[in-house]
N, C-alpha and C positions, 0 to 999 in steps of 0.2 A: 312196712305194709302190715296192716292188721291181719290177724289169722283168718277172720271171716272173709276179708277181701281176697287173701291169697287162695283160700278154698274156692272162691267163685272163679278166679282166673284159671286155676287148675282144672276145674270142671268144664269151663268153656273150651280150654285147649284140648282136654281129653275127648270131647265129643267131635272134634274136627280132625280130619286127616288131610294133610297137604300133599298134593302130587309132587310139589317141590319141597325137598327136605329143609330148605332154608326159610320157609315161611315163618316158622316159630323159633328160629335159631336165636333170636334176640330175647325170647321170653324165658329168662332165667334170673336167678337171684343176683347175679353179678351186675345187672343193670336195673336202675329204677324203672318201675313199670311204665312211667311216662315216656321212657325212651324206647319202649318196645315197638316193633314194626306194626303199623296199623292203629296204634293207640295215640290219641291226642288228649292232653290234659289242659285244664284251664290254668291261666298264668297265676292267678291269685292263690287258689287253694289246692292246686295239684290234683284235683279230682278228674277222673276220666270223663270227657265230654263228647268224645267221638271214638267209635270203633269201626274202622274201615278195612275189611278184609275182602273187598270185592275183586273179582277176576284173579283169584289166587289158585285156581284148580282144586278147591276144597271139596271134600265129601264129608258125610256124617250128618249130624243133627245140631240144632241150636240148643244149647244148654239152658234149662230153666233158670240157672243162676245168673243169666244175663240180666234178669230182673233186679239183681242186687246193685247194679251200676246206676245208682239213683240220680247221679248228676248227668247222665248220658243225654245228649241232644241229637246225636246223629248215629244211627246204626245202619251200616252199609255192608251187606253180605251178598250182593248181587253178582251174577255171572259166575256161579259155582255149580256144584252138583249136590246141593244139600237136599236131604230127604226128611222124613218125619213130619210132625205136625207143627202148626203155628203155636209157639209156646205162649200160653195165657199170661205167664209172668211178665211179658213185655208190657202188660197193662200197668205195671208198677212203676214204669219209667215216666213219671209225671212231667218231667222237663223235656221229653222227647219231641223234637220238631221234624225230624226226617227219618223215615223207616223205608229202606230200600232193600228188598229181598227178591227182586225180579230175576228171571232166568235161572231158576233152580227147579227142584222137583218136590217142593213142599206141598203136603196135602192137608186134608181136613178143612175145617171151617175157620172163619175169622172169629176169634173169641170175643165175647161181649166185653171182656175186661179191657180190650183195646180202647173202648170209648172213654176210659178214664184218662187217656192221654190227651187232655184238652188243649195242649199247646201244639199238637201235631199239625204241620202245614204241608208235608210232602209224604204221601203214602203210595209207594210203587211196588206192587207185588204181582205184576204180570208174568206170563210164561211160567206158571207153576201148575200144580194139580189141585188147587183149592176148589171147594165146592160149597153148595148150600146157598142159603139166602143171606143177605147182609143183615147184621144185627138191627133190630127194629128201631133202636135209638141212635142210628148212625149219624143222624143230623146233629148230635151233640158235639161233633168235631167241627165246631163253628169257625175255627181258624184255618181249616183245610183249604189249600190253594191248588194242589196237584193231586189228582186221584187217578191212578193207573191200575186197573184190574184186568187188563186185556189177556186173552188166551188162557182162560181158566175154565172152570165148569160151574160158575155161579148161575143161580136161577132166581126166580121170584121177582117181585117188583123192584125196579131200580130207582126211579125218580121220586117215588113217595118217601124214600129214605134219604135222599140227598138234596131235594129241591130247596130246602131251607138253608143250605150252606151257601150263603150269598157271597162268601169270599172265594169260591171256586173259580179258578182261571182255566184249568185244563181238566177235562173228563175224558179218559181213555179206557173204554170198557168193551172194546170190540172182541168178537169171537167168544161169546158166552151164551147163556140162554136166558138173559134177563127179559122180563115181560113188563106189561103195563103201558100206560100212555105217557106222552110228554105232557107234563102238567101246564095248566094255564099260568101258573106263577113262576115258570122258568124265567120270565122277564126280570125277576128280582136278581138274577145272577148277572149283574151289570158289569162284572169283571171278566166274564167268560170269554176266552179267546179261541178255544177249541172244544168241540163236542164230537167225539169219535166213538160211535156206537154201532159200527157195522156188524153184521152177522149175529143178530140177536132175535128176539121174538117180540120186539116192541111194536105196539099197534096204535091205532087212532090216527089223528091228524097232527100237523105242525101248527101249534097255536100261534095266533097273530102276536101274542106277547113276546115271542122270541125276538121280535124286531127291537125290543128294548135292550137286547144284548148287543149294543152298538159296537163293541170291540171285537166281535166274533170274526175270526179269520178262517177257521176250518169247520165245516159242517159235513160230517161223513156219517151217514145213517143208512147205507146201502144194505140190501139183503135183510129186510125186516118185513113187517106186515102193515106198514103205514099206507095211508090212502088220502084222498082228498086233494085239494089244490094248494099250491104254495101261496104264502102271503103275498099279495099283489106288489107291495112296496119293498120286497126283499132286497132289490138292487139299489134302493135309495136309502133305506134305514140301516143296512149293514154294509157300510162303505168300504170296510177293510177286508171283506170276504175274498179270499184267494183260492179256496178249494171247496167245491160244492159237488158232493157225490151222493146221489139219492137212488142209484140204480137198483133194480130188482125189488121194487115195491109195487104199489098199485096207485101211484099218483096219477092225477088226471088234470084236465085243463089245457091251456095253451102255453107256448113258450113266452114267458113274460118279458115284455120290452124293457122293464126296469133293470133286468139283468145286464143289459148293454151299458149300464152306467158303471159296472164293476171293472174299471180299467186296469186294476191290478190282478184280476183273477187269472189263474193259470190252468185250472181244471174245472170243466163242467161235464158231469156224467149223469145223464138222464136215462140211460139205457134200461130196457125191459120194464116199461111202465105203460100207462094208458094215455099218454099225451096226444093231443090232436091239433089240427089247424096247421097254418103255414109257419115256416121258419123265417124270422126276420132277415133283412138284407144288410144289416148294419154291424156285422161282426168285426169290421175293420177297426172299430174303436177299441177292441180288446187286444192290444198290442202284445200282452204278455201270455196269451193263451197257448198252452202246450197240449192240452187234450180237449177235444169236443166229441162226446159220445152221445148220440141221439138214437142209437140202434134199437130196433124192436119196439117201436111205438106205432102210432097211427098218424104221424105227420104226413102232410100232403102238400100239393102245390109244386110250382116249378123249382127245379134243382139249381136255378141260376144263383141262388144265394151263396153258393160255393165261391163265386167270384169275389164276394166281400171279405173272404178269409185270406186274400193274398197279402194283406197288411199284417197278418199274424205271423211274423217271421220266425217265431220259436215253435210253431206248431209241429208236433211229432206224431200225434194220433188223431185221425179224423174217421170216426166210425158212424156211418149213416144207414147201415144195412137194415132191411126188414121194415121199410116204411112205404108210403104210397105216393112217392114223388112222381112227377111227370117231366117230360121234356128231354132235351138233348144235353149230354154232358158237355158243359161249356169249355171252350179252348183255354179259358183262364185257369183251369186246373193245372196247366203246365207252369203257372206262375206261383203256385203255392210254395210254402216254405221248403227250402232245400233240406231242412231237418226232418221233414215228414217221413216216417218209417212205416206206418200202418195206415192204409187208406181202404176203408170198407164201404162198398156200394152194392153188395149183392142183394138181389130181390128188392130192388127199389123202383122198378117200373120205368127206368130210363131207357132211351133208345138212341139211335144214331151210331156214329163211329167213335172209336177210342181216339182222343186227340193225339196227333202224331208227336207232339213235343212233350208228352207226359214223361218221357225219359229224362227231362230236365230235373226231375225229382231224384237227385243223386243218392239220397239216403233211403229211398223206398225199398223195403224188403218184403212187404206183403201187400198185394193189390188184389182185392176181392171184387169181382165184377160178375160173377155167375148169377143166373136167374134173372137176366134182363133181356132187352130186345135189341142188343147191339148187333151191328152189321159191319161189313168190311173186314179188313185185315188187321192183324196185330202189328203195331209199329215195329219195324225191324230191329231197332236198337233197344227194345225192351229186354234184350238178353242181359243187360246190366242188372236187372232186377232179379234177385235170388228166387223169389216166389211170385208168380203172376196170378195164378188161379188156384183156388182150393175148394 
């Protein structure tokens, strides 16, 4: 091993403290460095191409000398307790394809030097203490497929910096303070399968061009400042959509019938928005539905649409509270999924009696019926339900 290489390894080791004394036991002169724990070398040149010390109970900081591992393709230090700042020397790793530092306590900003890693495909730095804006030329990472920045303190515009990275497949940026609009050119991300941006400060509307992201499976944009109507053909043009969560925004319009074409969807959460109109009666086509949340909107009309949910045999959560429904709670509620655990109907304007066979819902733990015009007695065998009213 050359002296400069040895110095780099000693520096890397000296900055890290292992809870398990054996973590670095193989890092000694008696073994070739390609045999060290966590180190992988290329077959031809014996240069280090991977350093994986993930989930080793490490504390300390990342040595700037990691930038000397010029053949490195994968740097994985996730699930540790590392502190300090994001070393800008990582930007010297021009062959780097995967950088995984998530679930640590690393602070500071993303250094602009990182943008020199033009081969980077996987950037996962969620669950840290990172802050500030993304570097303005972030779009230079044109090969990036996986971007995970979730649970940090990032701010500033998000999409204007990443919208031109058409190779992106997964964007996971939830629980930050990103701002700005979803741009009209998001449709260029034809490989996108997941957009997860919950709990940010994103505003504007959902552009129709998102329908060009025809591989999209997950759209999770809850708890933002979005408004307007959903694209009408969302259920036709995004056929692989399985998870749709837009709760706690200011969306309006009606429940789109095109959504009933999403026969693979498992989650629809429209809670805390400004939707109006009636709810369709064709939910039976959504056989894989696990959660339907329409609570705290302005939906109206007869509550009988619940009967169409009996074919949703995997349904676990049905939350309809805080709307303007009318009518009697249908007897068919007793035929809902036996997996149903949360059933919310408080302040819905429903009347009549509680169907006596509702106790057929064997998994039910929370039944919310307060604030209605119900009469009669509580079915005697509801004692099986751990919580009836709240």
